Structure formats: C-alpha cells, structure tokens
C-alpha positions, 0 to 999 in steps of 0.5 A: 206785626212787627212789635218793639218795647222800649224799657229802662227810661228814668230819671238820673243825675248828670254823670249817672248811667241808664240801660235801655232794651227794646224787646222785639216780637221777631229775631233782631236779625231779621232785620238789616239794622237796628236803631236808636234814636231820640228826640227833643219837644220842638227839635227833629228826631235824632239818629244816635245809633245804629247796629247793621246786622253783620256788623258793628254799631255807629254812633253820632259823635256827641254820644261816641265814647259814652253810649255803647249798643249791643244785640242778645239774639237769644232774647230778641233785645236790642239795648243801648248803654249810656255813661256819663249822661249830660243833661242835653241827653235829655229826651225820649229814647225810640227803638227803630228796626228796618227791614229792607223799605219797611221800618219798626218803631217802639213807643218811646221811653223818657230819659231824664238827666237832671240834679 
C-alpha cells in the first residue's frame, strides 16, 4: 500500500516562509501526478499545486510567484516551498499522489500564518 507522510507545517508570521515535505513509500516517478491541496474548516479542499511526471509544476493563481513545488526522486519526496506567506494561506495542507484512476492521500499538516 502506498503511504504518504507530510511534514514541515507550523506557525509563521505574515511574510515568512515554510517548506512542506511529502515522503512517499514508493517512487515519486511511479505516479502520474503529485499534488498539494489545502483545506480550511467549512470550505472545499483546494488544489494548490500539481507536478506531472515528465512535466513542470502548475499553481493556483493565488500562490503563483510565492510557492514552488519540487521533486527529489532519490529521496522519494515532493516538496512545497512557501514564501511571502499570507494569513489566507492558513489551512491544513495535504499531499496527493495519483496513479491512473487511483489517488493516495497523506494525513495533512497544519500551516498557520498569523502575527
């Protein structure tokens, strides 16, 4: 069974930075796409970034220029570097790995942006 474990969340002031990591039990390159989502209580889960195998990452407009998604195949890890953080970035962030018609989810990590 595929297992994904997110880490790196925490409390940061507006304008600060965090780096989230998603460690996979299987090769990152065995998935068609790696994703980062986020969710605020009472709201729908939002797709933040996607990184297709063999392609380049894509981002929701609200984080373009601030967030960068990357992969490290040797470490079986997908990361999300978050800079210039805003209070509206506060959410639980989830990693998702997609392989054809099957999705695998991590447990989530809390990001709080507040002064």
